[in-house]
Every structure is written in structure tokens, then in C-alpha cells.
C-alpha positions in Angstrom: 176.5 136.0 -88.2 177.0 135.8 -92.1 174.5 133.9 -94.2 177.7 132.2 -95.3 178.6 130.9 -91.6 174.7 130.3 -91.0 174.5 127.8 -93.7 178.0 125.9 -93.5 177.0 125.2 -89.3 173.0 124.2 -90.6 175.7 121.6 -93.1 177.8 120.7 -89.8 174.5 120.4 -87.9 172.9 118.0 -90.8 175.6 115.6 -90.9 175.7 115.7 -86.8 171.9 114.3 -88.1 173.2 111.4 -90.4 176.3 110.1 -87.4 173.3 110.4 -84.3 171.1 108.2 -86.7 173.8 105.8 -87.3 174.4 105.6 -83.7 178.3 106.9 -84.7 178.1 109.0 -81.7 181.8 110.4 -81.8 181.5 111.8 -85.0 177.9 113.1 -84.4 179.4 115.3 -81.0 182.0 116.3 -82.9 179.7 117.8 -86.5 177.3 119.2 -83.0 180.3 120.7 -81.5 181.2 122.1 -84.9 177.8 124.0 -85.8 178.0 125.4 -82.6 181.3 127.2 -82.8 180.1 128.8 -85.7 176.5 129.2 -84.4 176.3 129.5 -80.2 172.4 130.0 -80.6 171.8 126.7 -82.5 168.9 124.8 -80.2 168.6 121.5 -81.8 172.1 121.3 -82.3 172.8 121.9 -78.0 169.3 119.0 -77.9 171.1 116.2 -80.1 174.7 117.0 -78.7 173.2 116.4 -75.4 171.4 113.5 -76.7 174.8 112.1 -78.0 176.6 112.8 -75.1 173.6 111.5 -72.9 173.5 108.0 -74.7 178.1 107.8 -74.6 177.6 108.2 -71.0 178.6 112.1 -70.2 175.9 112.7 -67.7 177.1 115.7 -66.7 177.9 117.3 -69.7 174.8 115.9 -71.3 172.4 117.6 -68.6 173.9 120.9 -69.5 173.7 120.8 -72.6 169.9 119.6 -72.6 169.5 122.9 -70.1 171.5 125.4 -72.6 169.2 123.9 -74.8 166.2 124.9 -73.0 167.3 128.1 -72.1 167.1 128.4 -76.4 163.9 126.3 -76.7 161.7 126.2 -73.4 159.1 125.2 -76.3 160.6 122.3 -77.3 158.8 119.5 -75.1 161.1 116.3 -77.0 164.0 118.2 -74.8 161.7 117.9 -71.7 161.3 114.7 -72.3 164.7 114.1 -73.1 166.5 115.8 -69.9 163.4 114.5 -67.9 164.7 110.6 -68.7 168.2 111.9 -67.9 167.5 112.8 -64.3 165.0 109.8 -63.5 168.7 107.6 -64.6 170.4 109.3 -62.1 167.7 109.3 -59.9 166.8 113.1 -59.5 163.3 111.7 -59.5 161.4 114.6 -58.3 163.1 117.2 -61.1 162.3 114.1 -64.0 158.9 114.9 -62.7 159.1 118.2 -63.5 160.7 117.7 -66.5 157.4 115.4 -68.0 154.8 117.3 -66.3 156.3 120.2 -68.6 156.2 118.1 -71.2 153.6 117.3 -71.0 152.1 120.6 -70.3 153.3 121.3 -74.4 151.8 118.1 -75.6 149.4 116.5 -73.6 148.8 113.8 -76.2 152.4 112.4 -75.9 152.5 108.9 -75.8 156.6 108.9 -75.2 155.4 111.1 -72.2 153.2 109.1 -70.5 155.2 106.2 -71.1 158.2 107.7 -69.4 155.7 109.1 -66.3 154.4 105.7 -66.4 158.2 104.2 -65.6 159.2 106.6 -63.2 156.0 105.5 -61.1 156.1 102.4 -61.6 160.3 102.7 -60.2 159.1 104.4 -57.3 156.0 101.7 -56.8 153.5 104.5 -57.2 151.8 101.4 -58.7 148.1 103.0 -59.4 149.9 106.2 -60.6 152.6 104.1 -63.4 149.1 102.0 -64.4 147.1 105.0 -64.9 150.2 106.7 -66.7 150.8 103.6 -69.2 147.3 102.5 -70.2 147.1 106.7 -71.4 150.1 105.9 -73.0 148.7 102.8 -75.0 145.6 104.7 -75.1 147.6 107.0 -77.4 150.0 105.0 -79.4 149.0 101.2 -78.8 152.2 100.4 -80.5 154.3 102.2 -78.1 156.5 99.1 -77.4 157.9 100.7 -74.5 154.9 101.8 -72.5 153.8 98.2 -73.6 156.5 96.4 -72.1 156.4 98.2 -68.6 153.1 97.8 -68.2 154.1 93.6 -68.3 156.7 94.6 -66.2 153.7 95.9 -63.6 151.2 92.9 -64.4 153.5 90.5 -64.0 154.9 91.7 -60.9 151.4 91.8 -59.2 150.4 88.1 -60.7 147.7 89.5 -63.1 149.8 86.8 -66.0 146.7 86.7 -68.6 147.5 90.3 -69.3 151.1 90.3 -68.6 152.3 87.6 -70.9 150.3 89.5 -73.8 151.8 93.0 -73.1 155.3 91.3 -72.9 155.0 90.3 -76.6 156.0 93.8 -77.0 159.8 93.5 -76.2 161.8 93.3 -79.7 165.1 92.0 -77.7 165.5 89.6 -80.3 164.7 91.8 -83.5 168.3 91.6 -85.1 168.2 87.8 -85.1 164.6 87.1 -86.1 165.8 89.1 -88.8 168.8 86.3 -89.6 166.1 83.3 -89.6 164.0 82.3 -92.8 161.0 80.7 -91.3 158.2 81.3 -89.3 158.3 82.3 -85.5 155.5 79.9 -84.0 152.7 81.7 -82.5 151.0 79.2 -80.8 150.5 76.4 -83.9 150.2 72.5 -83.5 153.5 71.3 -82.7 153.1 67.4 -83.8 156.2 66.5 -85.9 157.3 70.0 -86.5 161.1 70.9 -85.7 161.3 74.1 -83.2 164.4 76.4 -82.9 164.6 78.0 -79.7 166.0 81.4 -79.2 168.0 82.6 -76.7 166.8 86.1 -74.3 168.4 88.6 -72.5 170.6 87.3 -70.0 171.9 83.7 -68.7 169.6 84.0 -65.6 166.3 84.5 -68.1 167.3 81.0 -70.3 167.7 79.4 -67.0 164.3 80.6 -65.9 162.8 79.5 -68.5 164.5 77.0 -69.8 162.0 74.8 -67.9 159.2 75.1 -70.8 161.5 73.2 -73.3 159.7 70.1 -71.3 156.3 71.1 -72.5 157.0 72.2 -75.9 158.0 68.6 -76.4 154.9 67.2 -74.6 153.3 69.0 -77.6 154.9 66.8 -79.9 157.3 68.5 -81.5 159.8 66.1 -83.3 163.2 67.7 -82.6 163.4 70.9 -80.2 167.0 73.0 -80.7 168.0 75.3 -78.1 170.1 78.6 -79.2 171.8 80.4 -76.7 175.0 82.0 -74.6 178.4 80.4 -74.9 178.5 79.9 -70.9 175.2 78.0 -70.7 175.6 75.4 -73.5 177.3 72.6 -71.6 174.9 72.8 -68.4 171.8 73.1 -71.2 172.1 69.5 -72.3 171.0 68.4 -68.7 167.6 70.2 -70.0 164.8 67.5 -70.7 163.6 67.3 -74.3 165.9 69.1 -75.6 167.5 67.5 -78.6 170.4 69.6 -79.7 172.5 73.2 -78.0 173.8 75.7 -80.4 176.0 78.5 -79.3 175.1 81.8 -80.6 178.6 82.9 -81.3 178.6 79.9 -83.8 177.1 79.4 -87.3 173.0 78.6 -86.8 172.5 74.9 -87.7 172.2 74.4 -91.4 169.0 72.1 -90.9 165.8 74.1 -91.5 163.5 74.1 -89.0 159.8 74.5 -89.4 159.6 77.2 -86.5 161.5 79.6 -84.4 160.2 81.0 -81.0 162.4 83.7 -78.6 162.3 81.6 -75.2 160.4 84.1 -73.1 157.2 83.8 -75.6 156.7 80.1 -74.0 154.7 81.0 -70.8 152.4 83.6 -73.1 151.8 80.9 -75.9 151.0 77.8 -72.7 149.4 80.1 -70.8 150.8 80.2 -67.8 148.9 81.7 -64.8 150.7 82.1 -61.5 149.2 78.6 -60.3 150.1 76.9 -63.5 153.8 77.9 -63.6 155.7 74.7 -64.0 158.0 74.5 -60.8 159.0 71.2 -60.8 162.6 71.1 -59.2 165.5 70.2 -60.1 164.7 70.7 -64.0 168.3 71.2 -64.8 171.1 68.6 -63.3 175.2 69.2 -62.6 177.6 66.6 -64.9 179.0 64.0 -61.9 181.7 64.1 -63.2 182.1 68.0 -62.5 180.6 67.6 -59.4 183.2 64.5 -58.4 186.0 67.6 -59.3 184.4 70.4 -57.7 183.2 68.1 -54.8 187.0 68.0 -53.8 187.5 71.8 -53.3 184.7 71.7 -50.7 185.7 71.1 -47.2 183.9 67.6 -46.0 183.4 68.6 -42.1 180.5 69.4 -40.8 180.3 72.9 -41.2 177.4 74.7 -43.5 179.1 75.4 -46.8 177.2 78.6 -47.8 178.0 79.5 -51.5 178.2 83.7 -51.5 177.4 85.8 -54.6 177.5 89.4 -53.9 177.5 91.3 -57.5 176.0 91.3 -61.3 177.1 92.2 -64.4 178.2 95.8 -64.1 176.2 96.7 -67.2 173.3 95.7 -66.3 170.9 98.7 -65.8 170.2 98.8 -62.3 173.2 96.8 -61.3 173.9 99.3 -58.7 170.7 99.1 -56.8 170.7 95.1 -57.0 174.3 94.4 -56.0 176.0 95.0 -53.0 178.6 98.0 -52.3 181.1 95.0 -51.3 181.5 91.7 -50.1 182.1 93.5 -46.8 178.6 94.6 -46.8 177.8 91.1 -45.4 180.5 90.7 -42.8 177.7 90.4 -40.1 177.7 86.9 -41.4 181.0 86.1 -40.3 179.7 86.3 -36.6 177.4 82.9 -37.2 179.3 80.0 -36.0 179.8 76.6 -37.8 179.2 78.1 -41.1 181.9 77.5 -44.2 181.5 81.0 -46.5 182.5 79.8 -50.5 182.7 82.4 -52.9 181.1 81.7 -56.3 181.7 85.5 -57.1 182.8 85.7 -61.0 183.8 89.0 -62.8 183.2 92.3 -61.3 184.1 92.1 -57.4 186.1 88.3 -57.4 189.0 89.7 -56.3 187.1 91.4 -53.0 187.3 87.9 -51.5 190.9 87.9 -50.9 190.7 91.3 -49.6 188.5 89.8 -46.8 190.6 86.5 -46.4 192.1 87.9 -43.4 188.8 88.6 -41.2 186.9 85.4 -42.8 188.3 82.1 -43.8 186.8 82.4 -47.4 187.2 79.7 -49.9 187.8 82.0 -53.1 186.4 79.3 -55.9 184.5 81.9 -58.0 187.3 82.8 -60.6 187.9 79.1 -61.3 184.5 78.3 -62.9 184.9 78.3 -66.6 181.2 78.3 -67.2 177.4 77.6 -65.9 178.2 73.4 -65.8 181.0 74.4 -63.3 178.8 76.2 -61.3 176.1 73.9 -61.3 178.4 71.3 -59.8 179.7 72.9 -57.1 176.8 74.2 -55.8 175.7 71.0 -56.2 178.8 70.5 -53.3 176.9 73.2 -51.1 174.4 73.4 -48.5 173.0 76.6 -48.9 173.8 79.9 -51.7 173.7 83.3 -50.8 173.2 86.0 -53.4 172.1 89.3 -55.0 169.6 89.2 -58.0 172.0 87.2 -60.4 171.8 84.2 -62.7 173.7 82.2 -60.2 169.8 82.5 -57.7 168.2 81.1 -60.9 170.9 78.4 -61.2 170.7 77.4 -57.6 166.5 77.5 -57.9 167.0 75.3 -61.1 169.2 72.8 -59.3 166.6 72.1 -56.5 169.3 73.8 -53.8 168.2 76.5 -50.6 168.9 79.9 -52.0 168.4 83.0 -50.1 168.0 85.9 -52.3 168.7 89.9 -52.1 166.7 91.8 -53.5 166.6 95.6 -54.0 163.7 97.7 -53.5 164.3 100.4 -56.3 163.5 98.6 -59.7 162.6 94.9 -58.1 162.3 92.5 -60.9 158.5 91.6 -61.8 159.3 87.8 -61.5 160.0 88.2 -57.4 156.6 89.4 -57.3 155.5 92.9 -55.6 155.8 91.5 -51.8 156.3 88.0 -49.8 159.4 86.4 -48.8 158.8 83.4 -51.5 158.3 82.4 -55.4 156.4 80.6 -57.3 159.2 80.2 -60.0 161.3 78.4 -57.2 158.6 76.8 -54.6 160.1 75.4 -51.2 163.5 75.9 -51.9 164.1 80.3 -52.6 163.8 82.3 -49.9 163.4 86.6 -50.5 165.1 89.1 -48.5 163.8 92.4 -49.3 165.0 96.1 -48.6 162.9 98.5 -47.2 162.1 101.8 -49.0 165.4 103.5 -47.4 167.2 101.1 -49.7 169.6 100.0 -47.5 171.1 96.8 -47.4 172.0 96.8 -43.6 168.6 95.3 -42.5 168.7 93.0 -44.7 172.2 91.5 -44.1 170.8 91.5 -40.4 168.1 89.5 -41.4 170.3 87.3 -43.4 172.6 86.9 -40.3 169.5 86.3 -37.7 168.1 83.5 -40.4 171.6 81.7 -40.9 171.9 81.5 -36.9 168.9 79.7 -36.5 170.1 77.6 -39.7 172.6 76.3 -37.5 171.4 76.6 -34.2 170.7 72.7 -33.3 166.7 72.4 -32.1 166.2 70.3 -29.1 164.1 67.7 -29.5 161.0 67.2 -28.5 160.2 64.4 -25.9 158.7 61.1 -27.6 
């Protein structure tokens, strides 16, 4: 290649770098492709194109580009690391582990590689190995937030809350919001006569689970507590004791100044929650009586057991394919249980499946009519039981004190449900956990549900008095 062409290829590569750093994936990909058209042996362009394709969801093409880059630059630990992350996402675990091993052979002191290897083993329940890898990552780089977060996940899953909550503070989901707030973040200072803005984190279910801490913050003497949350939660959150105001995140922040702000999921850290001190007085949310009256009219009042169903979560969630059922048909064995009236609470992805199954099961489809979580709370109030995958509806049922049977995946089981067992400290007495085995098969789980439902619906003989 002529020097002029090489210079042009390098200029295009650098332009692609700028687009990549700005998160402009399409422009970055175009620049890298143009650079490679001039200089096909430019390994770093193949590697960065692979990364851009990876971030854009074009995984097959990304893998091909990573492998081309490795053929040109086999001693790049970063390329091995990034390919390993892609393979781990695709659940090609052995190949991912081999990539991480190759990266460590080149850079044994790479905190990033140890962190990814720890996360891989965490998801596969190789927890001793995960613990060792993540601690090594942190020893090499104490500021490695991802390693600290994943170790928090492991510690919280096993009920080691003292270390877990401290490590959990490494999360930075709220960084963009924090930059908009012109007052101090609460770090456990006295709250007597102080105003506090509590901000949402992550999904709807997280807010529902952790809003239980607001009365405890109020009990510390806070003069005013305001919650900033998702629009669909605003009406429901008005039922939280100790909460003075609720604001939607799609509106302007309240004009008044606050003494402090706090991300909601930091409450258990600052309040010193341990497994034996989880605030679990149920219910801590209430359904609006007017909405209850309206929704109760849409639920049969016969003697059948009224069971709400949720079989899918938000498809944008990182492991939704693991936690969600493939289709409502997966629950078909439940239709065999007599004396049950099923009500669909499914909203969004999968809600159309209720109509597809109506010919085999008289399923009352109310999910599409739900406008927000206050509606969902009122409908759940009228039911006897909720059966759901790991979504916000599980937290809502638990927070309302409604019996709930929760289906849990084996892969990437959320920390809050613990490592084993059928109960949870977060929703005692009302929530029962049904866990997949290591084969990640839902069939035995649904069969266990069927047997439990049959037992629930079978009249128990009276013992002689």
C-alpha cells in the first residue's frame, strides 16, 4: 500500500475512534469499514469494528471481526477479553473461559480479565472460583466498579449483607441524575429536621422492593421526604407511609432545595440491614379503594380460586430470555387443576398470547387494560394468588401481602432470592420460590406448580374434634 493510502486509512481509523468514544456506533462502524477497505491488515480497526458491532447487537458479525483481529494480533489481551465477553453473553461458556485464560496468559495482572472471569463463574454458580477471581480483580484495581458490584451480588445472594451492601455502593446507575443535583448526597448523617430527595434506581421492581425503607428514614426525623420514580409508579407510591411527595422522573425536578439526596438502593447500607433485620412488615403498600372497587367488578366472584399469571418480563432486561417463559403455553399443565380461574396480568411483551390460549383455557385477559401499577395493585387485591416469573409484579404482590409463587431461573438468579430454599426474607409468609434445576428446564418447575396448586384447591379433610 502507498504511504498516502496508509495515512488515509489511519485518518479514517482515528475518526472511527472518536465516533466510538462518543457512542456513535453507526458512524464508527462506517469509518472502520472504510479504513479496512484501504488497509485490510489493520488489526485495531477489525478489533474496534468488532466492538462496535458487539454493542450494536450484530453478534455474529462481531465475532467474525474479533477472530480476524486475533489472527492479525494474537498477542492482544484486550481482543481476547472482548471476544470472551461476547461468547459469555451467548452462553458459550467454555469458549469464553478459554478466551479469558488466553488474556491472562498475556496480562496476568489485568483486573478487567479477572473481573470477567469472576462474573462468568458467578453466573455458572461456581461461586468459590467466582469469589477468588473477583477478589483478585479488586486487589489489582480497588476502583474496579464492575468487580465490586459482582462480588456484592455474590455476597448478597448468600446473605453476607455487611460486606455485600458496602460493595453494592460501587454501582453507578444514577450517575447522570447525580450530575443534575446541586446538593449533597446523604451518607448517613443525622436526618433530624432535614429534607431528603430519594431517587429511583434500575427497574420498577427495585423501587417497589426498597420503598419499604422510606418509613425508617422518616423515623430518623426527616422533615420532608420526596421520592423521584418511574411514571407508572407515581400513583402507587402515594400509599407509602412517611412519604411527603412523589415526583415522576419524566417531569422537572421539584423546585425546592433539599438538604440531601440518596439513591434508593443505598438505604439498606446506611441503615445497616442484615438478614435478620430486613424490614419486612407486610403489607407496606396499599391498593387504592376506588380502584379496588372498579377492578373487583372484572374478577369473578364464584368459588373458584382466582389466580393471576405473569409469564414474561421486559425483553430489554439483560437475562430476560432466562427468567421469562417461552410462551404462556408453558403453563398449560396448570389448566388441568379444577376450581381455578386464571387472570392474565401480562402487560407488554407476551400479552397477545392470552388470546391464543383462550380456546383451551378460559383465561380472563386483563393485563392490557392496566394503565399503571396502582391499577395492578387494585387488581391483585381482588385475587387469591399470583404466579409470576421474576418481574416487578412479584414485588408488587409481596409488598401488598398477597400470596405469590415466584418462578426463578437457574442461570443468573437474582441475588435477592438467595442461593437456595423456597422462602425469602424480603416477603416472609407470602412468597414461595420455585427454582429451576441446573438443566434450566421449566417443565419440572411448572409440574411442581401444578402439584402445589392442586393441593391448594383440594379440600382438606376435617380432623375429628
